[in-house]
N, C-alpha and C positions, 0 to 999 in steps of 0.2 A: 229609297233603300236599293230598288233595283237599278236605278241609273247608276247608284256608287258601285254594284257588284257588276254591270256591264263593262264601266270605266275600267274598274279594278282587271277584269279579264283580258279587255280589250288592250291594255297597257302591257300584261303580262305577255300575250300574243305578239305584240307590237315588238317587243325589248327581244324577244325568242327569234323573231322572223329577220329582226335587223342584224343580228349576229351570224345568221345562215346566209341571209339574201341580201344583195346589193340593192336589189330594187323591190323595196318593201310594198310599194304601193301597189305596182303592177301585179305583185304575187297575191295581193288582197283584191286585186279587182277582177282577177280571173273567178268564173263560177267555179262553186263547192261542187265536188262529185256527188254527192249523195243530193242534197237539197236543190243544187244550181244557184243558189243564194251568192251577191256579191256585195263587195264591201264599197263603197263610194267615199273618198278622202277628198275632201276641199281643205288644202293646206298652203301655206304661205311660201313663198319662193326660198325665202331662207330656211325653212325644214328641208325642202328640196336639196337647195346646196349642202347643208352640212352631213343629209344622209349620203348625199353623191360623193363628198369628201371622206366621210367615214369609212365606206365601201373601199376607196383608192387604198393600196397599201404602200404608195412612193411618199417617202418623207422628203420633203422639197428643203428643209432647215439647213442643208448642209450645199445648196447651189451656190455656186459661185459667180454665176451669170445667169441672165433668162428674164423673167416680166413679173411686174408688180402692179399695185395700183396706188398712184399719188393721189393724196387728198388734198394736200395744202402743199404751198411754195409761197415763201415771202420772204421779206429781207427787211421789214417795218423794224423800229424800235421795240414793238411789242410782239415780233413775229416769235421769239422763242418760246414766251408764256402761251401764246394761243396753239403753237406745235403743241406742248406737251398737252393741255387742256383736250385738245382734237384727239389727240393720243388714247387718253384716258377714256372718252366718250366711246371710242371705236373699241377699244378692249372691253369695255362692258358690255356692249353688244356681238364682238365676234371673240370670245374669249380663248379660242383655239387658233387664232390667225396671227402670224407673227408680223405686229403691228410696233411700227417704231418710229420716234420722233428723231431725227438727225440734222446736223450740220453739214451742208455742203456750200461751203464758202461761194458765194456769202449769203446764202437762203437757207433757211429752216424749211424741212420739209416733213411732211409725215407720209410714210409709205405703208400698204398693208400687202401681206401675202408674198410668195417667193413659187413663183410659177417657171415650168418649163416651157409652156406654150402660151401665147397670145390669147387663143382661146379661153384658157383657164382664167387668165388675168381679167378678161372681159367678162368672164361668168360674175365675179366677186365685184366686176367695177359696177353691174347692174343693180346688183343687191347694195351696193354702198351709197350708189345714187338715191335709189328708193329708200334707205334707212335714213338718211342726212340731207336731205335736199337742201339744205341750205349751205352745202360745200360743193351742190351739183357743179357749178362751173369749173372748179378746179379738180374733179375728180376724172381722172385718165390713167389709161394701161401705159407704161414707163418702162424701157430696158433698163436693168440694172447691171451692176459688176462690181463684185469685190475686189 
């Protein structure tokens, strides 16, 4: 029962802090002013990425040119089906990202995100490589323009 109560309290505090503080984990690691206690959080890189992304206020969906992460590019007979399959897998893991299967003749491509900087695209690239190791050889940051 104590475990569930602690989890509920921690979740509430975590949600409240995430709305107020862009770097929740660092704020939790600071010693408490009364007891001196700290919280150590071991978290997956994906969590850090989404917390960082949530804290940003820039909506890049309207970018006409910039950087994205290409996961797949092929022009075989089965490329279209493969592209849509990969798009579906990525959307399941990264539902808040702009994931798209697109035809850029003669290739079918799967691209993820729209970023103003290469550094932002590379951060997502590293996560995608970790989550989708089977596509590692085809994952890299590319420029886009619409």
